matplotlib code that plots the C-alpha trace (Angstrom):
import matplotlib.pyplot as plt

x = [-0.4, 1.4, -1.4, 0.3, -1.4, -0.5, -2.8, -2.3, 1.5, 3.0, 6.6, 8.3, 12.0, 12.2, 10.1, 9.7, 6.8, 7.5, 4.8, 1.4, -1.1, -1.1, -3.9, -3.3, -3.8, -1.3, -3.6, -1.8, 0.0, -0.5, 1.9, 1.6, 3.6, 3.8, 4.3, 5.1, 7.4, 10.9, 10.0, 6.8, 7.4, 6.8, 10.3, 10.3, 7.2, 9.1, 11.7, 9.3, 8.0, 11.2, 12.5, 14.5, 12.6, 10.5, 7.3, 6.7, 3.0, 0.9, 1.4, 2.4, 1.3, 2.6, -0.1, -1.7, 2.2, 3.0, 6.2, 7.4, 9.5, 10.6, 14.2, 14.7, 15.7, 13.0, 10.1, 10.8, 11.0, 13.2, 15.0, 16.1, 17.3, 18.6, 22.1, 22.1, 24.8, 26.5, 29.9, 32.4, 34.9, 32.6, 31.4, 27.8, 27.3, 28.4, 26.6, 23.1, 23.7, 24.7, 21.9, 21.3, 24.7, 23.8, 21.0, 23.1, 21.5, 23.3, 24.9, 23.8, 20.4, 22.3, 23.6, 20.2, 18.4, 21.3, 21.4, 17.0, 16.9, 20.1, 18.4, 14.6, 16.6, 18.6, 22.0, 23.3, 26.2, 27.4, 27.7, 31.3, 31.9, 32.3, 30.0, 32.3, 32.2, 28.5, 26.4, 24.0, 21.1, 22.9, 23.6, 19.9, 19.3, 21.5, 20.4, 17.3, 18.4, 19.9, 16.2, 14.4, 16.2, 15.5, 11.9, 9.9, 6.7, 7.4, 9.5, 10.3, 11.6, 12.9, 13.8, 15.5, 15.4, 16.4, 20.6, 18.9, 19.3, 15.9, 15.8, 16.7, 14.6, 11.4, 13.1, 13.6, 9.6, 8.6, 10.8, 9.8, 6.3, 6.9, 8.5, 5.6, 3.2, 5.7, 6.1, 2.6, 4.4, 3.5, 5.7, 5.6, 7.3, 8.7, 9.3, 9.2, 8.1, 4.9, 5.6, 6.9, 4.1, 1.2, 2.8, 3.5, 1.4, -2.2, -2.6, -1.3, -1.0, 0.3, 1.4, 2.3, 3.7, 3.3, -0.5, -1.7, -3.5, -5.6, -4.9, -6.7, -5.9, -3.5, -6.7, -8.6, -5.7, -5.2, -8.9, -10.8, -7.8, -9.1, -7.6, -5.9, -2.6, -2.8, -4.5, -0.8, 1.1, 0.0, -0.1, 2.8, 2.1, 0.7, -3.5, -4.1, -5.5, -7.8, -9.2, -12.4, -16.3, -19.1, -22.1, -25.7, -26.7, -29.6, -30.5, -27.2, -23.9, -20.8, -17.5, -16.5, -12.5, -11.1, -10.8, -12.7, -16.4, -17.4, -20.6, -20.4, -22.4, -25.5, -24.1, -22.4, -24.9, -26.4, -25.3, -21.7, -23.3, -21.5, -18.5, -15.1, -13.3, -10.2, -11.5, -8.8, -8.5, -5.7, -4.3, -6.1, -9.4, -8.5, -9.6, -8.6, -10.0, -11.6, -14.2, -14.6, -12.4, -9.3, -5.5, -2.4, 0.1, 3.1, 5.5, 5.0, 6.6, 6.5, 6.8, 6.0, 2.7, 1.5, 2.3, 1.8, 0.6, 1.3, -0.7, -1.8, -5.5, -5.7, -3.1, -1.0, -3.3, -1.9, -2.7, -1.3, -2.9, -2.3, -3.4, -2.1, 0.8, -0.5, -1.9, -1.0, 0.2, 2.7, 3.8, 2.1, -1.0, -4.4, -6.8, -9.9, -9.7, -12.7, -12.4, -14.2, -16.3, -17.2, -13.5, -13.0, -12.5, -13.7, -11.7, -12.3, -10.5, -9.4, -8.9, -8.0, -10.3, -12.4, -15.6, -17.7]
y = [0.1, 3.4, 5.7, 9.3, 11.3, 15.2, 16.4, 20.0, 20.0, 23.0, 23.7, 27.1, 27.6, 30.6, 33.1, 32.0, 29.8, 27.5, 25.1, 26.7, 23.8, 21.4, 18.5, 16.4, 12.6, 11.0, 8.2, 4.7, 4.2, 7.3, 9.9, 13.0, 16.1, 19.5, 22.3, 26.0, 28.9, 28.7, 29.3, 27.8, 25.2, 22.3, 21.0, 21.4, 19.6, 16.9, 16.7, 16.2, 13.4, 12.0, 12.6, 15.2, 17.4, 17.5, 19.1, 21.7, 20.7, 18.1, 14.6, 12.4, 9.4, 6.4, 3.7, 3.7, 4.7, 8.1, 8.4, 11.8, 10.4, 7.6, 8.2, 8.6, 4.7, 3.3, 5.0, 2.5, 5.7, 5.5, 9.3, 10.5, 14.6, 17.1, 16.3, 12.5, 12.0, 8.8, 7.7, 8.7, 6.5, 3.3, 2.0, 1.6, -1.7, -1.0, 2.4, 0.1, -2.4, 0.3, 0.0, -3.8, -4.2, -2.0, -4.8, -7.4, -9.1, -12.3, -11.9, -14.2, -12.5, -8.8, -9.7, -10.7, -7.2, -5.2, -6.2, -6.4, -2.8, -1.7, -3.3, -1.7, 1.7, 0.1, 0.8, -2.4, -2.1, 0.9, -1.4, -1.3, 2.7, 4.8, 7.9, 10.6, 8.3, 8.6, 11.5, 13.5, 11.6, 7.8, 9.3, 10.2, 6.7, 5.2, 7.4, 5.8, 2.0, 2.4, 3.5, 0.6, -2.1, -1.8, -1.8, 0.8, 1.4, 5.2, 7.3, 11.1, 13.2, 16.3, 18.3, 15.2, 16.5, 20.1, 19.5, 18.1, 19.9, 20.4, 17.2, 15.2, 16.5, 15.7, 11.9, 11.6, 12.5, 9.7, 7.3, 8.3, 7.7, 4.6, 3.4, 4.2, 2.5, -0.7, -0.3, 0.9, 2.5, 5.8, 8.4, 12.1, 14.6, 18.2, 20.7, 24.0, 22.7, 23.4, 20.9, 18.2, 18.6, 18.8, 15.4, 13.1, 13.8, 11.9, 14.5, 18.2, 19.7, 23.9, 25.3, 29.2, 30.6, 27.6, 26.7, 24.4, 26.3, 23.6, 20.2, 18.3, 16.3, 18.2, 19.4, 20.5, 22.4, 24.2, 24.5, 25.2, 26.7, 27.7, 31.2, 34.0, 32.2, 28.8, 30.6, 32.3, 29.9, 26.9, 27.9, 29.5, 32.1, 33.1, 34.0, 37.4, 39.4, 42.5, 43.9, 45.5, 45.0, 43.0, 44.9, 44.7, 45.5, 45.0, 42.2, 40.9, 40.4, 42.7, 42.8, 46.4, 47.7, 51.1, 49.6, 46.6, 45.6, 41.9, 40.2, 37.0, 33.7, 33.3, 30.9, 33.2, 34.1, 37.3, 37.8, 38.8, 41.9, 44.9, 42.8, 43.7, 40.9, 39.9, 38.6, 36.1, 34.4, 31.9, 33.3, 30.5, 32.1, 35.4, 36.2, 38.9, 39.9, 43.0, 43.5, 43.7, 46.3, 47.5, 46.8, 47.6, 44.5, 45.0, 42.2, 38.5, 35.3, 32.5, 28.9, 26.7, 25.2, 28.6, 32.3, 34.5, 38.1, 40.8, 43.5, 47.0, 48.3, 51.7, 53.2, 50.9, 47.4, 44.4, 41.0, 38.4, 36.1, 32.3, 31.9, 29.3, 30.3, 30.9, 34.0, 37.2, 39.8, 42.6, 45.0, 48.1, 46.7, 47.5, 44.6, 43.6, 41.3, 39.5, 36.7, 33.4, 34.3, 30.6, 30.2, 33.0, 33.1, 35.4, 36.0, 37.9, 40.9, 40.9, 37.0, 35.9, 32.8, 31.6, 33.1, 30.9]
z = [0.2, -0.8, -0.2, 1.2, 3.3, 4.8, 7.3, 8.3, 7.2, 8.1, 8.0, 9.4, 9.3, 12.2, 11.3, 7.9, 7.0, 3.5, 3.9, 5.5, 6.3, 2.9, 3.3, 0.2, -0.5, -2.7, -4.6, -4.6, -8.0, -9.5, -10.6, -8.8, -10.0, -7.4, -9.3, -9.0, -9.1, -7.0, -3.1, -3.2, -1.1, -3.3, -2.2, 0.9, 1.1, -0.6, 1.7, 4.7, 2.7, 2.2, 6.0, 5.0, 7.0, 9.9, 9.9, 12.4, 13.0, 11.0, 10.4, 7.2, 6.5, 4.4, 4.0, 7.5, 9.1, 10.5, 9.3, 10.8, 13.1, 10.9, 9.2, 5.7, 5.3, 7.4, 4.9, 1.9, -0.2, -3.8, -4.2, -7.3, -6.9, -9.4, -8.2, -9.2, -6.4, -8.5, -6.6, -9.4, -8.5, -8.6, -11.9, -13.2, -11.9, -8.5, -8.1, -9.2, -6.9, -3.6, -1.7, -2.2, -0.9, 1.9, 2.5, 2.1, -0.7, -1.9, -4.6, -7.0, -6.5, -6.7, -9.9, -11.2, -9.9, -11.2, -14.6, -14.5, -13.7, -16.5, -19.0, -17.7, -18.2, -21.8, -19.9, -19.8, -21.8, -19.3, -16.5, -16.6, -17.4, -14.8, -14.4, -16.3, -19.0, -19.2, -21.0, -19.2, -20.0, -19.6, -15.6, -15.2, -16.3, -13.9, -11.1, -11.8, -12.2, -8.8, -7.2, -9.3, -7.7, -4.2, -5.6, -3.7, -3.4, -3.7, -6.1, -5.0, -7.8, -7.2, -10.5, -12.1, -15.4, -14.8, -15.7, -19.0, -22.5, -24.0, -26.6, -23.4, -21.2, -23.8, -24.3, -20.4, -20.0, -22.3, -20.5, -17.0, -18.3, -19.6, -16.6, -14.6, -16.7, -16.3, -12.2, -11.3, -8.3, -6.4, -8.4, -6.2, -8.7, -8.2, -11.0, -11.9, -15.7, -16.8, -19.8, -17.6, -15.7, -18.3, -20.3, -17.8, -14.2, -13.6, -11.2, -11.1, -7.2, -7.7, -5.1, -4.0, -1.0, 0.9, -0.3, -2.2, -5.1, -7.0, -7.2, -10.4, -14.0, -16.3, -18.7, -15.7, -14.3, -17.8, -18.8, -15.5, -13.5, -10.1, -9.2, -11.5, -9.8, -11.5, -14.8, -15.5, -14.2, -17.3, -20.6, -23.2, -23.5, -20.1, -20.1, -21.3, -18.4, -18.2, -15.3, -15.2, -14.2, -15.2, -16.0, -17.9, -20.8, -22.7, -20.3, -20.4, -18.7, -20.0, -19.3, -19.2, -19.0, -20.0, -23.6, -23.9, -24.1, -24.2, -23.8, -21.1, -21.8, -20.3, -18.1, -15.9, -12.8, -12.3, -9.1, -10.8, -11.8, -10.2, -9.6, -10.2, -12.0, -14.0, -17.6, -18.6, -21.9, -23.8, -26.7, -28.5, -27.8, -29.4, -32.3, -35.0, -38.2, -39.4, -37.2, -33.6, -31.0, -33.0, -32.4, -34.0, -34.5, -32.6, -32.7, -34.3, -33.3, -35.5, -34.1, -36.9, -36.0, -35.2, -34.8, -32.0, -32.7, -29.8, -30.3, -28.3, -28.1, -26.5, -24.3, -22.7, -23.5, -24.7, -25.5, -27.5, -29.9, -31.4, -35.3, -38.1, -39.4, -42.9, -41.1, -42.9, -40.7, -40.2, -37.6, -37.7, -39.3, -37.6, -37.0, -35.3, -32.5, -30.3, -27.8, -27.8, -24.5, -24.0, -23.4, -21.0, -17.6, -14.5, -11.1, -8.3, -8.8, -5.2, -4.0, -7.5, -7.0, -10.2, -10.7, -13.6]

ax = plt.figure().add_subplot(projection="3d")
ax.plot(x, y, z, "-o")
ax.set_aspect("equal")
plt.show()
């Protein structure tokens, strides 16, 4: 059983609260990714689970056991961190075998386990080499094999791909997802990279300033962000935000800001009339054409499969739209624009929480 539960977990470093009352359940066998900006508390939360830090208050359970006072080695966890911590003087074989030797596993059983783990990570041909003779991706696989070989029920990973180049990161995401599907162990993974979270996770935990902002499946996080922070953190480019107020016009609700007027869907509650809000809309839901509100193209960023069009509208207002690469636009060109209102998001102007 590898279910993990955080109950009102707080971690303080002197007067600084790094983790502020986290309540979270990690389901048995799921790939859970904790994401957020630097300093949000995600690594501290992982360190408390691993036993490298002790909670100031609250409880952490693995299965039905409260592990607050257990040493890291007593928790049955496998850990892979950004600093791979491979022993430079030991061969790849001995690095993988290290944990089993500590447990005094018989040599024949140890050898079978090491070779099986190496084959699973496609590094059997590297067993005689030293870590310095391995590429970055190969060293990452060695660290994973060293963890796999001890057969933990829970894998903890703290930004393990951040030191790799872009192509290797993409390749290793695929390897990790396949590894999880094969082992069906519980993975708890920490990153600041939203692409890693979106492509690998069963569920994502978004943290900000020591708090959990939202927990959900990747498409739920992207499509129905619970707060303006989550909406702005996920998505490239970042979501467009406009501050304004909801008013009533001709019997319907309208979002108004200094330079924008947008009719809102009938599904928006009438009780929001008069509310100060932030209207959010993703670049793919900003519609460009010859009619609508007016703007002027400022800059174009071709991405191959799409083009990002940055444009100004009235004063200091600026938006970005994602358009087909065949769309003909030029800097300085006047354009019409509107929004796919059904895909818009409304957030409370003060608290930032989702309203619709």
